[in-house]
KOLPA-533877 format. One line per field, with one value per residue: x, y negated, z negated of N, C-alpha, C, O, CB in turn. Coordinates in steps of 0.2 Angstrom, whole numbers, plus 5000, padded with zeros to 4 digits. Glycine has a CB too. Example, Ala and Ser with C-alpha at 12.3 -4.5 7.8 and 13.67 -1.06 7.14 Angstrom:
<atoms>
nxx: 5066;5064
nyy: 5028;5011
nzz: 4961;4965
caxx: 5062;5068
cayy: 5022;5005
cazz: 4961;4964
cxx: 5066;5064
cyy: 5016;5000
czz: 4961;4961
oxx: 5071;5067
oyy: 5017;4994
ozz: 4958;4960
cbxx: 5057;5070
cbyy: 5022;5003
cbzz: 4955;4971
</atoms>
This chain:
<atoms>
nxx: 5394;5407;5415;5409;5414;5428;5429;5425;5436;5447;5442;5444;5458;5462;5458;5465;5479;5477;5474;5489;5496;5492;5498;5512;5514;5510;5521;5532;5540;5541;5549;5551;5549;5538;5521;5513;5523;5526;5512;5512;5523;5520;5507;5512;5520;5511;5504;5514;5517;5504;5503;5513;5510;5498;5503;5511;5501;5495;5505;5505;5492;5490;5501;5501;5490;5492;5502;5493;5486;5497;5498;5486;5481;5467;5459;5450;5459;5461;5465;5458;5465;5458;5454;5466;5470;5460;5460;5474;5472;5462;5470;5479;5469;5465;5475;5479;5468;5470;5483;5480;5476;5489;5496;5491;5491;5506;5509;5503;5512;5523;5539;5556
nyy: 5894;5898;5886;5884;5895;5893;5880;5885;5894;5885;5876;5887;5887;5875;5874;5884;5879;5869;5874;5880;5867;5861;5870;5870;5858;5858;5866;5857;5847;5831;5821;5808;5797;5782;5783;5778;5780;5792;5796;5792;5798;5811;5811;5804;5815;5826;5821;5820;5833;5841;5831;5837;5850;5850;5844;5855;5866;5859;5859;5874;5877;5869;5872;5886;5883;5875;5884;5893;5886;5883;5898;5901;5890;5887;5887;5877;5868;5859;5847;5834;5818;5812;5820;5827;5816;5815;5828;5827;5816;5822;5833;5825;5819;5828;5833;5822;5823;5836;5834;5827;5832;5839;5828;5820;5828;5829;5817;5816;5822;5821;5814;5820
nzz: 5950;5949;5945;5933;5927;5928;5920;5909;5905;5905;5894;5885;5884;5880;5868;5862;5864;5856;5843;5844;5842;5829;5822;5825;5821;5808;5800;5802;5794;5785;5775;5762;5769;5774;5771;5784;5793;5792;5798;5811;5817;5817;5822;5835;5841;5841;5853;5863;5864;5868;5880;5888;5887;5896;5908;5911;5913;5923;5933;5935;5939;5952;5960;5962;5971;5981;5988;5992;6001;6010;6015;6019;6029;6034;6024;6012;6002;5989;5976;5969;5964;5954;5945;5940;5933;5924;5918;5912;5903;5895;5889;5881;5873;5866;5859;5851;5840;5836;5829;5818;5807;5801;5800;5790;5780;5778;5777;5763;5755;5742;5742;5741
caxx: 5395;5412;5416;5407;5418;5433;5427;5424;5443;5449;5441;5447;5464;5463;5456;5471;5484;5476;5479;5496;5498;5491;5502;5519;5515;5509;5527;5536;5542;5543;5549;5555;5546;5532;5514;5511;5528;5524;5507;5514;5527;5516;5502;5514;5524;5505;5501;5518;5516;5499;5503;5517;5505;5494;5507;5512;5496;5492;5509;5503;5487;5491;5506;5499;5485;5497;5506;5489;5484;5502;5498;5479;5479;5460;5456;5452;5462;5462;5465;5457;5469;5455;5453;5472;5471;5455;5464;5480;5470;5460;5474;5481;5464;5464;5482;5477;5464;5474;5490;5478;5476;5494;5499;5487;5493;5512;5508;5502;5519;5528;5546;5559
cayy: 5898;5898;5881;5884;5900;5891;5876;5888;5896;5879;5874;5891;5886;5869;5876;5888;5873;5864;5878;5879;5860;5862;5876;5868;5852;5861;5869;5852;5841;5825;5818;5802;5790;5779;5785;5776;5781;5799;5798;5790;5803;5817;5810;5805;5822;5830;5820;5823;5841;5841;5830;5842;5856;5847;5844;5862;5867;5856;5864;5881;5877;5865;5874;5891;5882;5875;5890;5898;5882;5884;5903;5900;5884;5886;5887;5871;5868;5850;5844;5827;5814;5809;5828;5828;5811;5819;5834;5827;5813;5827;5837;5821;5817;5833;5833;5819;5826;5843;5830;5821;5836;5840;5822;5818;5833;5828;5808;5816;5824;5817;5812;5823
cazz: 5946;5948;5943;5926;5924;5927;5915;5901;5904;5903;5887;5879;5885;5877;5860;5859;5863;5850;5839;5843;5840;5822;5819;5825;5816;5800;5800;5802;5787;5784;5767;5762;5775;5773;5774;5792;5798;5794;5802;5817;5820;5818;5830;5842;5843;5843;5859;5868;5865;5872;5888;5893;5889;5900;5913;5914;5914;5929;5939;5937;5943;5957;5962;5968;5974;5988;5991;5995;6006;6014;6016;6023;6030;6035;6017;6011;5995;5987;5970;5968;5959;5949;5940;5939;5927;5919;5915;5909;5897;5891;5886;5878;5868;5861;5854;5844;5832;5833;5826;5813;5799;5798;5799;5784;5775;5777;5774;5755;5751;5738;5745;5737
cxx: 5403;5417;5416;5413;5425;5435;5429;5432;5447;5449;5444;5456;5467;5462;5462;5477;5483;5478;5485;5499;5497;5495;5509;5518;5514;5518;5533;5536;5544;5543;5554;5554;5540;5527;5513;5515;5528;5517;5507;5518;5523;5511;5506;5519;5518;5504;5506;5518;5511;5498;5509;5514;5500;5498;5509;5506;5493;5498;5507;5496;5487;5496;5504;5493;5487;5499;5500;5486;5490;5500;5492;5478;5470;5456;5457;5453;5464;5461;5465;5461;5465;5454;5459;5473;5467;5458;5471;5477;5466;5464;5477;5476;5462;5470;5481;5474;5468;5481;5486;5478;5482;5498;5497;5490;5502;5513;5507;5507;5523;5535;5551;5564
cyy: 5899;5893;5881;5889;5898;5886;5879;5892;5890;5876;5880;5889;5879;5870;5879;5883;5868;5866;5878;5872;5860;5865;5873;5862;5854;5862;5863;5849;5836;5821;5812;5796;5788;5784;5785;5779;5789;5801;5796;5795;5809;5816;5808;5812;5826;5828;5821;5829;5843;5838;5834;5847;5855;5847;5851;5866;5865;5859;5871;5881;5875;5870;5881;5889;5880;5879;5893;5894;5883;5892;5904;5894;5882;5886;5880;5870;5862;5850;5835;5823;5814;5815;5830;5824;5813;5824;5832;5822;5817;5830;5831;5819;5823;5834;5829;5820;5833;5840;5827;5826;5836;5833;5819;5822;5832;5821;5812;5819;5821;5818;5815;5817
czz: 5944;5944;5935;5923;5923;5920;5908;5899;5901;5896;5882;5879;5881;5870;5859;5860;5858;5843;5837;5840;5833;5820;5820;5821;5809;5798;5799;5796;5787;5775;5768;5765;5771;5775;5782;5795;5799;5799;5809;5821;5822;5824;5836;5845;5846;5852;5864;5868;5870;5878;5890;5892;5896;5908;5914;5915;5922;5935;5939;5940;5950;5963;5967;5972;5981;5991;5994;6001;6013;6018;6021;6024;6032;6030;6014;6003;5995;5981;5971;5962;5953;5943;5938;5932;5923;5915;5910;5903;5893;5887;5880;5871;5865;5858;5850;5839;5831;5829;5819;5806;5798;5796;5792;5778;5773;5774;5764;5751;5748;5741;5739;5734
oxx: 5406;5422;5420;5416;5428;5439;5432;5435;5451;5454;5446;5459;5472;5466;5466;5481;5487;5481;5487;5504;5503;5497;5513;5522;5518;5521;5539;5530;5550;5538;5558;5557;5537;5528;5512;5514;5528;5517;5503;5517;5524;5511;5504;5522;5519;5503;5504;5520;5512;5494;5509;5515;5498;5495;5509;5506;5490;5496;5509;5496;5485;5495;5504;5492;5485;5498;5501;5484;5489;5501;5493;5474;5469;5450;5462;5448;5467;5456;5469;5462;5468;5453;5459;5475;5470;5458;5473;5479;5466;5462;5479;5478;5457;5470;5483;5476;5468;5484;5489;5480;5483;5502;5501;5492;5504;5517;5511;5506;5526;5537;5550;5568
oyy: 5900;5894;5880;5888;5899;5886;5877;5892;5891;5874;5878;5890;5879;5867;5877;5884;5865;5863;5877;5872;5858;5863;5874;5862;5851;5858;5865;5848;5836;5819;5811;5791;5792;5789;5790;5781;5792;5806;5798;5797;5812;5820;5811;5813;5829;5832;5824;5831;5846;5840;5834;5851;5860;5851;5853;5871;5869;5860;5874;5886;5878;5870;5881;5892;5883;5879;5896;5897;5884;5892;5907;5891;5876;5885;5877;5871;5858;5853;5831;5825;5814;5814;5834;5826;5814;5823;5835;5824;5815;5831;5834;5819;5823;5838;5830;5819;5835;5844;5824;5823;5833;5833;5816;5819;5833;5820;5809;5820;5816;5824;5813;5819
ozz: 5938;5941;5932;5918;5918;5916;5904;5894;5896;5893;5877;5874;5878;5866;5854;5855;5855;5839;5831;5837;5831;5815;5815;5816;5805;5794;5797;5793;5790;5772;5773;5764;5766;5779;5785;5801;5805;5803;5812;5826;5828;5829;5842;5850;5851;5857;5870;5874;5875;5882;5897;5897;5899;5912;5920;5920;5926;5941;5944;5943;5955;5969;5973;5977;5986;5997;6000;6006;6019;6024;6027;6020;6032;6030;6013;5999;5999;5979;5972;5956;5948;5937;5934;5927;5918;5909;5905;5898;5887;5881;5874;5866;5861;5853;5845;5833;5825;5826;5814;5801;5793;5792;5788;5773;5768;5770;5760;5745;5750;5741;5734;5729
cbxx: 5392;5413;5413;5398;5418;5435;5419;5417;5445;5446;5432;5445;5465;5460;5449;5472;5484;5470;5479;5499;5494;5486;5501;5522;5509;5503;5528;5535;5545;5539;5553;5561;5544;5532;5509;5511;5536;5524;5501;5518;5532;5512;5497;5519;5528;5497;5499;5524;5515;5496;5504;5524;5500;5493;5513;5516;5493;5492;5517;5503;5483;5493;5511;5497;5481;5502;5510;5483;5484;5509;5497;5474;5483;5458;5459;5447;5469;5457;5472;5449;5470;5448;5450;5476;5470;5450;5467;5486;5466;5457;5480;5483;5459;5461;5490;5473;5454;5477;5494;5470;5472;5497;5497;5479;5490;5514;5497;5497;5523;5527;5548;5563
cbyy: 5903;5897;5877;5887;5906;5889;5875;5896;5899;5874;5873;5901;5886;5864;5881;5895;5868;5862;5882;5880;5854;5863;5884;5867;5847;5870;5875;5848;5843;5822;5823;5803;5793;5772;5781;5770;5780;5803;5797;5783;5805;5819;5802;5797;5825;5827;5814;5822;5843;5839;5821;5843;5856;5840;5839;5867;5864;5848;5863;5885;5873;5858;5876;5898;5877;5871;5896;5900;5874;5884;5906;5903;5882;5891;5892;5866;5873;5844;5847;5827;5808;5806;5834;5826;5803;5822;5838;5824;5808;5831;5841;5815;5814;5840;5833;5815;5827;5850;5823;5817;5844;5845;5817;5821;5842;5828;5803;5818;5827;5819;5803;5829
cbzz: 5948;5953;5946;5925;5929;5932;5917;5900;5911;5906;5886;5881;5893;5880;5858;5864;5870;5849;5840;5849;5843;5820;5823;5833;5818;5799;5806;5809;5782;5789;5761;5764;5785;5777;5771;5794;5794;5788;5799;5817;5814;5811;5829;5843;5835;5837;5858;5867;5859;5870;5891;5892;5883;5898;5912;5911;5910;5927;5939;5932;5940;5955;5956;5964;5972;5988;5985;5989;6003;6010;6010;6020;6036;6039;6013;6015;5994;5990;5966;5966;5961;5951;5944;5945;5928;5923;5921;5915;5899;5894;5892;5882;5871;5863;5857;5845;5834;5840;5833;5814;5799;5802;5804;5785;5778;5783;5778;5754;5754;5731;5746;5740
</atoms>
C-alpha cells in the first residue's frame, strides 16, 4: 500500500515537472535558425531540464533516506541502483515528450 502511495506521488510530481518544462520551453524563442536546429535545441533543453530535475529528486529522496539510516541503523534503508537508473531514465523519457509541443511550435515560427 505504501509503495503504491509513493508511486502515485511520484507520478504526480513527474506530471508537474512535465508541465513546468512545457511552460519554460513555450516562453523560449528561437528565431532565424533552421527547423531541425530549433527542434534539436528545444528537445535537448527539455531533456537536460528533466534530467536535472530527476537528479535533484533523487538527491531529495536518497539523502534523507541515508540520514535516517545513520540515525536508525537497525532500520533497513536501501535504494537499489536499478531504481535510481530507472527513475532518472523515466524523468528524461517524460521530458522528451514535454519538449515536443513547444519545439514544434517554435519551428513553425517565421524568422524575423
